[in-house]
N, CA, C and O of each residue as an XYZ file, in Angstrom:
432
protein
N       2.945    -16.155     -8.790
C       1.385    -16.204     -8.870
C       0.565    -14.518     -8.901
O       0.563    -13.622     -8.057
N      -0.050    -14.613    -10.210
C      -0.521    -13.711    -10.623
C      -1.763    -13.181     -9.681
O      -2.732    -13.892     -9.416
N      -1.612    -11.958     -9.258
C      -2.522    -11.387     -8.056
C      -3.713    -11.005     -8.927
O      -3.947    -11.166    -10.124
N      -4.428    -10.411     -7.861
C      -6.139     -9.919     -8.441
C      -6.241     -8.627     -7.871
O      -6.444     -8.679     -6.658
N      -6.160     -7.391     -8.382
C      -6.174     -6.124     -8.116
C      -7.783     -5.522     -8.262
O      -8.562     -6.270     -8.854
N      -8.204     -4.495     -7.864
C      -9.162     -3.957     -8.449
C      -8.451     -2.111     -8.522
O      -7.647     -1.500     -7.817
N      -9.214     -1.773     -9.679
C      -8.882     -0.036     -9.880
C     -10.574      0.157     -9.842
O     -11.431     -0.478    -10.455
N     -10.710      1.243     -8.916
C     -11.706      1.628     -8.572
C     -11.777      3.341     -7.785
O     -10.744      3.961     -7.533
N     -12.660      3.687     -7.600
C     -12.690      5.121     -7.214
C     -12.169      5.207     -5.535
O     -12.045      4.175     -4.874
N     -11.923      6.412     -5.029
C     -11.991      6.362     -3.416
C     -12.932      5.696     -2.773
O     -12.798      4.494     -2.544
N     -13.878      6.301     -2.443
C     -15.292      5.803     -1.998
C     -15.217      4.368     -2.244
O     -14.694      3.624     -1.414
N     -15.594      4.040     -3.081
C     -15.684      2.272     -3.547
C     -14.471      1.555     -2.677
O     -14.714      0.657     -1.872
N     -13.341      1.978     -2.892
C     -12.154      1.278     -2.320
C     -12.431      0.585     -0.815
O     -12.545     -0.558     -0.373
N     -12.466      1.795     -0.355
C     -13.088      0.898      1.154
C     -13.448     -0.253      1.564
O     -12.923     -0.940      2.440
N     -14.730     -0.559      0.660
C     -15.265     -1.711      0.473
C     -14.713     -2.886      0.033
O     -15.008     -3.971      0.535
N     -13.852     -2.738     -0.961
C     -13.078     -3.757     -1.482
C     -12.084     -4.243     -0.366
O     -12.009     -5.403      0.041
N     -11.188     -2.974      0.149
C      -9.827     -3.277      1.310
C     -10.985     -3.769      2.525
O     -10.715     -4.816      3.115
N     -11.785     -3.312      2.764
C     -12.258     -4.502      3.790
C     -12.573     -5.851      3.440
O     -12.678     -6.767      4.256
N     -12.746     -5.965      1.972
C     -13.119     -7.810      1.979
C     -11.760     -8.221      1.541
O     -11.759     -9.345      1.041
N     -10.761     -7.713      1.579
C      -9.472     -8.126      1.748
C      -8.580     -8.333      0.194
O      -7.638     -9.103      0.012
N      -9.204     -7.395     -0.815
C      -8.955     -7.058     -2.090
C      -7.826     -6.262     -2.094
O      -7.830     -5.530     -1.104
N      -6.962     -6.122     -2.729
C      -5.757     -5.256     -3.041
C      -6.320     -4.517     -4.296
O      -6.465     -5.136     -5.350
N      -6.766     -2.654     -4.140
C      -7.113     -1.879     -4.529
C      -5.861     -0.794     -5.217
O      -4.673     -0.838     -4.897
N      -6.275     -0.142     -5.905
C      -5.804      0.823     -6.879
C      -6.891      2.083     -6.825
O      -7.873      1.853     -7.531
N      -6.916      3.016     -6.325
C      -7.245      4.289     -6.573
C      -7.354      4.828     -7.564
O      -6.435      4.495     -8.312
N      -8.395      5.920     -8.260
C      -8.054      6.663     -9.333
C      -9.498      7.465     -9.360
O     -10.405      7.291     -8.546
N      -9.512      8.280    -10.351
C     -10.092      9.536    -10.768
C     -10.188      9.255    -12.476
O      -9.328      8.982    -13.314
N     -11.405      9.426    -12.537
C     -11.425      9.234    -14.370
C     -10.638      9.677    -15.432
O     -10.404      9.206    -16.545
N     -10.129     11.115    -14.596
C      -9.365     11.536    -15.657
C      -7.896     10.837    -15.704
O      -7.182     10.957    -16.700
N      -7.493     10.097    -14.556
C      -6.464      9.450    -14.860
C      -6.113      8.126    -14.798
O      -5.020      7.644    -14.501
N      -7.340      7.471    -15.165
C      -7.732      5.938    -14.908
C      -7.288      4.958    -15.777
O      -7.062      3.775    -15.518
N      -7.141      5.765    -17.222
C      -6.700      4.857    -18.119
C      -4.702      4.998    -18.046
O      -3.999      3.987    -18.058
N      -4.287      6.018    -17.995
C      -2.906      5.964    -17.162
C      -2.843      4.801    -16.469
O      -2.211      3.770    -16.701
N      -3.889      5.222    -15.216
C      -3.526      3.831    -13.950
C      -3.405      2.676    -14.704
O      -2.442      1.930    -14.525
N      -4.272      2.432    -15.538
C      -4.736      0.937    -16.351
C      -3.627      0.471    -16.821
O      -3.246     -0.615    -16.383
N      -2.860      1.136    -17.786
C      -1.829      0.905    -18.256
C      -0.644      0.867    -17.681
O       0.296      0.252    -18.184
N      -0.560      1.542    -16.529
C       0.692      0.881    -15.370
C       0.523      0.015    -14.841
O       1.380     -0.490    -14.117
N      -0.856     -0.548    -15.047
C      -0.926     -1.927    -14.178
C      -0.560     -2.784    -15.093
O      -0.056     -3.883    -14.861
N      -0.831     -2.250    -16.330
C      -0.880     -3.676    -17.064
C       0.583     -4.137    -17.289
O       0.994     -5.285    -17.457
N       1.601     -2.418    -17.237
C       3.293     -2.771    -17.751
C       3.778     -3.802    -16.570
O       4.444     -4.806    -16.818
N       3.437     -3.495    -15.506
C       3.427     -3.914    -13.943
C       3.844     -5.409    -14.158
O       4.986     -5.771    -13.875
N       2.984     -6.204    -14.619
C       2.977     -7.723    -15.044
C       3.054     -8.327    -13.535
O       3.545     -9.414    -13.234
N       2.450     -7.366    -12.637
C       2.102     -8.595    -11.098
C       0.603     -9.092    -11.735
O       0.400    -10.303    -11.650
N      -0.328     -8.377    -12.283
C      -1.504     -8.578    -11.957
C      -2.148     -9.946    -13.127
O      -1.892     -9.738    -14.313
N      -2.908    -11.216    -12.811
C      -3.524    -11.901    -13.705
C      -4.897    -11.227    -13.877
O      -5.306    -11.070    -15.028
N      -5.590    -10.845    -12.917
C      -7.027    -10.406    -12.929
C      -6.985     -8.408    -12.370
O      -6.611     -7.918    -11.304
N      -7.457     -7.833    -13.444
C      -7.313     -6.412    -13.082
C      -9.066     -6.166    -13.115
O      -9.629     -6.563    -14.135
N      -9.669     -5.713    -12.350
C     -11.075     -5.601    -12.276
C     -11.572     -3.895    -11.942
O     -11.543     -3.275    -10.880
N     -11.958     -3.530    -13.122
C     -12.034     -2.228    -13.344
C     -13.330     -1.567    -13.163
O     -14.245     -1.919    -13.907
N     -13.544     -0.649    -12.271
C     -14.695     -0.446    -11.807
C     -15.263      0.954    -13.214
O     -14.627      1.997    -13.366
N     -16.411      0.626    -13.969
C     -17.217      1.010    -14.630
C     -17.308      2.515    -14.786
O     -17.507      2.991    -15.904
N     -17.190      3.177    -13.869
C     -17.001      4.500    -13.626
C     -15.746      5.168    -13.393
O     -15.854      6.330    -13.000
N     -14.532      4.693    -13.546
C     -13.577      5.322    -14.184
C     -13.411      5.155    -15.489
O     -13.148      6.114    -16.215
N     -13.544      3.922    -15.949
C     -13.020      3.282    -17.398
C     -14.322      2.650    -17.854
O     -14.811      1.822    -17.085
N     -14.927      2.901    -18.932
C     -16.915      2.403    -19.260
C     -16.436      1.033    -20.369
O     -17.232      0.121    -20.591
N     -14.942      1.067    -21.039
C     -14.805     -0.308    -21.238
C     -13.183     -0.135    -21.396
O     -12.482      0.679    -21.997
N     -12.854     -1.520    -20.404
C     -11.214     -1.230    -20.209
C     -10.340     -2.115    -21.160
O      -9.123     -2.098    -21.341
N     -11.316     -2.888    -21.710
C     -10.811     -3.659    -22.723
C      -9.904     -2.519    -24.156
O      -8.791     -2.617    -24.671
N     -10.841     -1.709    -24.327
C     -10.809     -1.121    -24.958
C      -9.799     -0.272    -25.433
O      -9.295     -0.024    -26.528
N      -9.532      0.436    -23.199
C      -8.575      1.780    -23.180
C      -7.167      1.268    -22.967
O      -6.121      1.917    -22.946
N      -7.470     -0.786    -22.726
C      -6.153     -0.681    -22.364
C      -5.530     -1.635    -23.839
O      -4.579     -2.388    -23.630
N      -5.983     -1.568    -24.952
C      -5.890     -2.571    -25.867
C      -4.193     -2.331    -26.425
O      -3.461     -3.288    -26.681
N      -3.852     -1.202    -26.520
C      -2.478     -1.191    -27.056
C      -1.346     -1.644    -25.622
O      -0.253     -2.196    -25.750
N      -1.965     -1.241    -24.373
C      -0.709     -1.715    -23.362
C      -0.915     -3.375    -23.529
O       0.022     -4.095    -23.185
N      -2.361     -4.087    -24.151
C      -1.929     -5.434    -23.792
C      -1.700     -6.174    -25.012
O      -1.857     -7.375    -25.235
N      -1.323     -5.296    -25.714
C      -0.383     -6.217    -27.522
C       0.597     -7.141    -26.553
O       1.412     -6.857    -25.675
N       0.132     -8.365    -27.129
C       1.582     -9.069    -27.245
C       1.673    -10.008    -25.408
O       2.564    -10.723    -24.951
N       0.352     -9.568    -24.802
C      -0.012    -10.269    -23.522
C      -1.117    -11.144    -23.570
O      -2.079    -11.197    -24.337
N      -0.799    -11.787    -22.641
C      -1.970    -12.499    -22.052
C      -2.652    -12.057    -20.741
O      -3.842    -12.367    -20.672
N      -2.215    -11.497    -19.850
C      -2.211    -11.221    -18.679
C      -1.872     -9.887    -18.588
O      -0.930     -9.471    -19.262
N      -2.708     -8.894    -17.606
C      -3.939     -9.879    -16.982
C      -5.116     -9.660    -17.976
O      -5.184     -9.059    -19.048
N      -6.018    -10.359    -17.238
C      -7.659    -10.159    -18.040
C      -8.223     -8.929    -17.081
O      -8.038     -8.757    -15.876
N      -8.890     -8.223    -17.925
C      -9.831     -6.959    -17.700
C     -10.995     -7.511    -17.443
O     -11.588     -8.276    -18.203
N     -11.535     -6.983    -15.878
C     -13.178     -7.317    -16.282
C     -13.734     -5.738    -15.888
O     -12.964     -4.946    -15.343
N     -14.411     -5.559    -16.047
C     -15.681     -4.275    -15.740
C     -16.628     -4.971    -15.330
O     -17.348     -5.843    -15.814
N     -16.483     -4.234    -13.931
C     -18.012     -4.450    -13.161
C     -18.709     -2.959    -12.778
O     -17.982     -1.997    -12.531
N     -19.831     -2.877    -12.755
C     -20.802     -1.419    -12.627
C     -20.323     -1.289    -11.616
O     -20.071     -2.157    -10.780
N     -19.963      0.903    -11.540
C     -19.881      1.378    -10.051
C     -20.795      1.172     -9.236
O     -21.839      0.809     -9.779
N     -20.848      1.292     -7.647
C     -21.791      1.150     -7.086
C     -22.650      2.513     -7.412
O     -23.722      2.528     -6.807
N     -22.508      3.183     -7.896
C     -23.530      4.067     -7.868
C     -24.525      3.886     -9.352
O     -25.672      4.278     -9.570
N     -23.513      3.091    -10.274
C     -24.557      2.624    -11.244
C     -25.475      1.508    -11.122
O     -26.539      1.469    -11.741
N     -25.023      0.473    -10.220
C     -25.275     -0.286     -9.642
C     -26.334     -0.477     -8.763
O     -27.143     -1.401     -8.844
N     -26.324      0.618     -7.713
C     -27.319      0.898     -7.017
C     -27.904      2.305     -6.359
O     -28.275      2.410     -5.190
N     -27.911      3.502     -7.478
C     -28.112      4.520     -7.380
C     -27.350      5.362     -6.088
O     -26.674      4.863     -5.188
N     -27.606      6.448     -6.250
C     -26.934      7.205     -4.957
C     -27.594      7.127     -3.726
O     -28.764      7.397     -3.454
N     -26.883      6.810     -3.173
C     -27.528      7.311     -1.507
C     -27.779      6.218     -1.099
O     -26.982      5.362     -1.482
N     -28.766      5.795     -0.314
C     -29.093      4.950      0.732
C     -28.851      3.293      0.214
O     -28.387      2.352      0.857
N     -29.316      3.342     -1.088
C     -28.929      1.878     -1.400
C     -27.837      1.391     -1.674
O     -27.908      0.217     -2.040
N     -26.686      1.893     -1.638
C     -25.033      1.523     -2.226
C     -24.830      1.833     -0.767
O     -23.824      1.187     -0.473
N     -25.329      2.607      0.525
C     -24.511      2.357      2.005
C     -25.217      1.411      2.455
O     -24.748      0.882      3.463
N     -26.483      0.870      1.958
C     -27.221     -0.326      2.550
C     -25.818     -1.528      2.207
O     -25.177     -2.178      3.033
N     -25.686     -1.498      0.793
C     -25.386     -2.447      0.342
C     -23.750     -2.640      1.023
O     -23.487     -3.565      1.791
N     -23.085     -1.959      0.742
C     -21.452     -1.743      1.484
C     -22.251     -2.027      3.310
O     -21.649     -2.803      4.052
N     -23.149     -1.554      3.667
C     -22.991     -1.931      5.100
C     -22.904     -3.943      5.274
O     -22.190     -4.680      5.954
N     -24.150     -4.226      4.159
C     -24.455     -5.596      4.629
C     -23.018     -6.655      3.854
O     -22.955     -7.843      4.170
N     -22.102     -6.129      2.992
C     -21.011     -6.759      2.941
C     -20.064     -6.892      3.889
O     -19.605     -7.956      4.306
N     -19.693     -5.493      4.321
C     -19.072     -5.560      5.448
C     -19.120     -6.461      6.832
O     -18.221     -6.990      7.486
N     -20.889     -6.398      7.038
C     -21.528     -6.933      8.249
C     -21.319     -8.807      7.303
O     -20.859     -9.555      8.166
N     -21.419     -9.211      6.619
C     -21.183    -10.713      6.432
C     -20.075    -11.004      6.035
O     -19.843    -12.188      5.793
N     -18.569     -9.536      5.761
C     -17.681    -10.207      6.160
C     -16.663    -10.400      7.466
O     -15.773    -11.219      7.694
N     -17.180     -9.308      8.196
C     -16.771     -9.181      9.594
C     -17.471     -9.944     10.437
O     -16.879    -10.480     11.375
N     -18.778    -10.118     10.263
C     -19.465    -10.265     11.620
C     -20.402     -9.081     12.163
O     -21.526     -9.297     12.617
N     -19.837     -7.833     12.072
C     -20.358     -6.745     12.765
C     -20.545     -5.332     11.688
O     -20.023     -5.442     10.579
N     -21.024     -4.482     11.902
C     -21.506     -3.397     11.479
C     -20.359     -2.068     12.080
O     -20.152     -1.558     13.181
N     -19.780     -1.874     10.644
C     -18.606     -0.481     11.184
C     -19.332      1.075     10.465
O     -19.691      1.267      9.304
N     -19.375      2.266     11.960
C     -19.792      3.006     11.104
C     -18.886      3.972     10.877
O     -18.365      4.301     11.942
N     -18.517      4.503     10.062
C     -17.354      5.885      9.974
C     -18.755      6.736      9.616
O     -19.858      6.612      9.085
N     -17.676      7.921     10.471
C     -18.912      9.375     10.017
C     -17.264     10.339     10.308
O     -17.235     11.564     10.183
């Protein structure tokens, strides 16, 4: 059965993991290579890619996707782009964790 994977940065990965999603962390300079490895693994049916790492994952993974139907590549805005830096992103992640597990977690 094909699985879901999120390719994102280390900071955002925490939120996805707390929600029970499989995550692969990367940095922008290595993200295209990581995406190609994920595509060639044949393990995933859907790969969600943080736009902060790869602006256009379909174009970046075009060569690796030749002859393949899966995975579907879905681009999502990074937290920084979606909420701005700082308190808005923190508030969003706090609300996400609270809704998923029922209480707040504060990491310092």
